[in-house]
N, C-alpha and C positions, 0 to 999 in steps of 0.2 A: 596604600599598598604598593602602587606603582604609578608612574606618570604615563598617561596615554591620552589620545584625543578621540572624540567620538562625535557622531552626528545622530540626531534624534528625529526620526521620520514618523509621521502620524503621531506627533509628540503629545497631544492632549495637554495635561498640566504637568507633565514631566516626571512620571514614575521612573522611567529609564534614566532620566537626568539625575534624579535623586540618588539612585544606586551608583551611577557612574561617578558622580562628584564625591560621594562618600568613600569611594575606593581610589581616589586620587586622579580621576579623569577630568579632562577639560572639554566642554562642549564647544565645537567650532561652527555648528550649523544646526538649526532646527526648522521643522516644517509642520504646520498645522493649519487647517482651513477654517476651523470654527473660531469666530471672532472673540467669543467670551473666553475660550480656552487660551487663545493667543494673549488676551489681556492678562490673565492670571500668570501665564508663563513669563511674559515680559516683566511683569512686576516682581516676580520672585527670583528670576535668574538673570535679568538684565539683557536678555536676548529676545529680539522681536522675531518670531518665527515667520519664515516665508509662507505664503498662503496656499494657493492651489498647486499641488505637486505635479499635476498634469501639464502645467505651463512652465515648469522648471527645466532649465537647460542643465543636464547632468554634468556638463563640463564646468559649470560655475560652482559646483559643490566643492568646498575646500577638501584637500587631502585629509585623511583621517585614519586612525588605527582600527576602530570598531564601529560598525553600523548597527544602530538600534532601530527597531520598527515594530510597533504594535499595530499591524495593518488590518484594515477592515476585511471581513470575510465576505467577499462578493462571489456569487456564483459565476463561474467562468462562462464567457459568452460562447466559446467554442471549446469542446473537449473532444478532440479527434482521436482516432485509433493510433496515430503516430506519436501523440503527446509531445509535439515539438514546440519550438519557440513561439510559433504563431498561436498556440493555445492560450497564451497568457495575454495577448494583445486585448485592449479594451478593459482590462481589470486593473485595480490599483496595485496588485502584486507585481504587475509588469513594471511599475515605477521603481520598485526596489531592484528588480532585475537590471534595468538599464543603468541605475546608479552604481550597483555592484560591478557591472560590466565596465563602466567608465573609470571608476576610482580604485577598484581592487583593494579594499581594506583587508587587513590580515585576518579579521574575524567579523562575525556578525551574530546578533541574537535577535530572533524574531518571535513575536508572541501573537497568539490568536485563541479563539474559543476552543474548548475541548472537542466540539463537534467537527472541527476542521478535518480531523482524521477520517471521519466517516461520511462527510458530505459527498453526495452523489456516489454512494457506494465506494468511497475511497478514491475515486478517480481524480477529484480536485487535489487531494493531498499528494497523490502520485505525480501529478503534473508539477506541483510546486517543488517537490524533492528532486525530480528529474531536471528541472530548470536550474536549480541551484548547483547540482552536480555538474551540469553542462558548462557552467562558468568556471569549473576547475576546483570547486570547494569540496572538502570532506564535510559531510552533513550528519548531524546527530539530532534526531527528534525525540521528544518525550512529552508525556502529559504529567504535569506537576500540580500540586495542590498548595495554595497559600497557607492552608491550615497546618501544613507540615513544617512551615518555616517561620514560626513565631508570630503569626497573625491569627486572631480568633475569627477567621472567615473561611468558610468552605468555598474555595474559588479554584476550580480546576481549569488549567489552561494548557494549550499546546505550545511548547517551546521548541524552537528550531535553532540549533547552534551550528555555525559553519566556520571552517578554517581554510585559509588559502594554501597552507602547507600541511602536510601530513603530521599528525601528532598521535602518539600512543599514550599521552598523559591525560587526555580529557575524560572525565566521567561526570555525570550529573550529580549534584550534591545530595548527600544523604539527609533525610529529615532531621530537623533540629528540635522539634517539639512544638506544641500548640502555644499560642499566646493566651492571655487572660483577659476576659471582658472587663474585669475590674480596672485594668490599665487603660481602657478605651472609653468607658462610659462616664458621663457626668452624674453628679447627684441630681435627683429629680428636682430638688429645691432650687437648683441653680439653672434649670432649663426653662427657657421661655415657654409660657403656657400655649403658645401657638403650635407647639410640637406635640401636644397631647391629643389623643384620639377623642372623638365625641363619645358621649354617654351611650349612644345607640351602638356604635362600633364596639365599645368595651363590653356591653351586655352580650352581644352576639359572640364575641370571642370567648368570653368566660363560660358561656353556655356550651361551647364546643370543646374547650380544652382547659386543663389545669396542669401547670408545669411542675416537674420534679426538680428543676434547676433554678438557682438564684445566684447571681443574675442570669438572665436568659434572654434570647432573642426569639420572639414568636414569629413563625413564618406561615402565611396563608398561601397555598398554591392556587393555580388557576382553577382547580376543581372545588375550591372552597374548604379543603381540609387544612386544619391548623396543627402545627407541631412546634416544639420548642427545643432549643439546644443551648449548651453553655458556650456557644459561638454563633456567629451570624451565617445565614445562608448567603450566597453570592449577591453582592450589590449589583443592581441592574439600572442602566441609565433611563430606560423608558418604562419602568415598572409602576404598578399602582402605588399611590402615595402611602397606603397603609399596609402594604404586604409584609413589611417587617415592623414589629413593635417591641420596644424594650420592656421586658417583663409584662408584656401584653397590654401596656398602658399608653406608650407614647412612641412617636417616630424618632428615629435617629436624627441627631442634629448634623448639620454639614461637617462640623469639626469631628464628630464621632465617626462619620463615614470616611473622612480622610485618614483618621487614625487606623481604621480597619484596613486601609490600603497601605499602611506603613508610612504615611507622610508625617513628618515631625510637626509639632505645634508651631515651629518657627515658619512653616509655610503659611503665608498670609492670605486670608480669604478676601478677595476684592470684587467678587461677583455676587449676584443674588443667591438666596437659598436654593431656588429652583435650578439655577445654572451650576451651582457648586455640587448639588446632588447628582446632576447629569455628569459632571466632570469626574466625580468620585466613582460613579458607576462605570465609566469608560476607562478608568485608569488601570495600569498594571500594578500588581502588588510589589511594592518596593523591596520588601525583605526577600521575597522569592527570587526576584531578578538579581538582587545583590548576591545571593548565594550562588546563583548560576554564574554570574560575572566573576566571582572569585575563582571559580574553577577554570573559566576561560583565560583569565589572566595568568593563572598558574601554568596552564598548558602552553600559552604563548611564551612565557618566560623560559620554560623548560626547552622549548624548541629553539629559541633564540640563543640559549646557552650551548647549543650543539649536542644535546643529549637525546635527539630524536634520530630516526632513520633518515637516510638520504632521500630527498624528495626530487622527483623529476616531474615537471609540469605536464599536464595532460594535453592531448591534442585540442586545439581550439576550434570550435565549430565555425563554419564559413560565415555564418551570420554575425559573428561577434564584431567584426570590423566594418559591417555595413549598416548597422542600425543607426538611423537618424531620427531624432525627435526635435520638432520645432520648439523653441523656447520662448 
């Protein structure tokens, strides 16, 4: 679509990388602390991610056009009435703030859980938005569902987009339709027997539920209630091994889980089943991010072509030039 550079923070196995590369982007830096995810990332993209972001000198990050980050949702250590810059210290979100502050990319896309908007009665989200705006970015938040962008997985996520210059062209993408489980699932005959649930589990599930859909993904919630849909409920990194069952019979294979997140089959699995399940559960939905990125690139190109309103930079907070982080 267009040539641009990006960095991939809290990169996992590269959901953002997939979307960026598919739209003509080049990754110039990645950061991920989990050793197994780093192994998968390096194998598939030829980039060894930097490890602990808290030890990273922000000035060592290469210049880039767009910053991507699927950052962890930590409770803020301090949420004061002023909601100032100090409110983000000690959290991983602060690492994004200091890199944005140092490198000033033209745009960013951040991803987090849906509950980010309501965490601590909305105060956490308000701090995040205020900090991004204080850096001079125009900020656009929304909650999107991967199910609306060609993936058969109900996965609602908070997406925050920012631009360093004003744009009247950006809008979040309209839904493009659900994906089909048929395109994701393997034939049972081709699936290793280790993925099939025990007779005891099968009996308990069948006693509780009969599905009206085929194929379907059966979901057992924390209360023990079972439901089924022609799509998957959200993949979770630390969930019970049997909380999702294909047609009530077997667990999703690692490859099927990656497909549910939009990873192509060309993505090579180099870690154990357990680690790949964790990686898929932590990943961002590629199709959804790609749809958002298309709109971001359009807005950037429209602004660069001079079709936007004149932009005057905002006043810079006094702390902007005084932040020092040891690397």
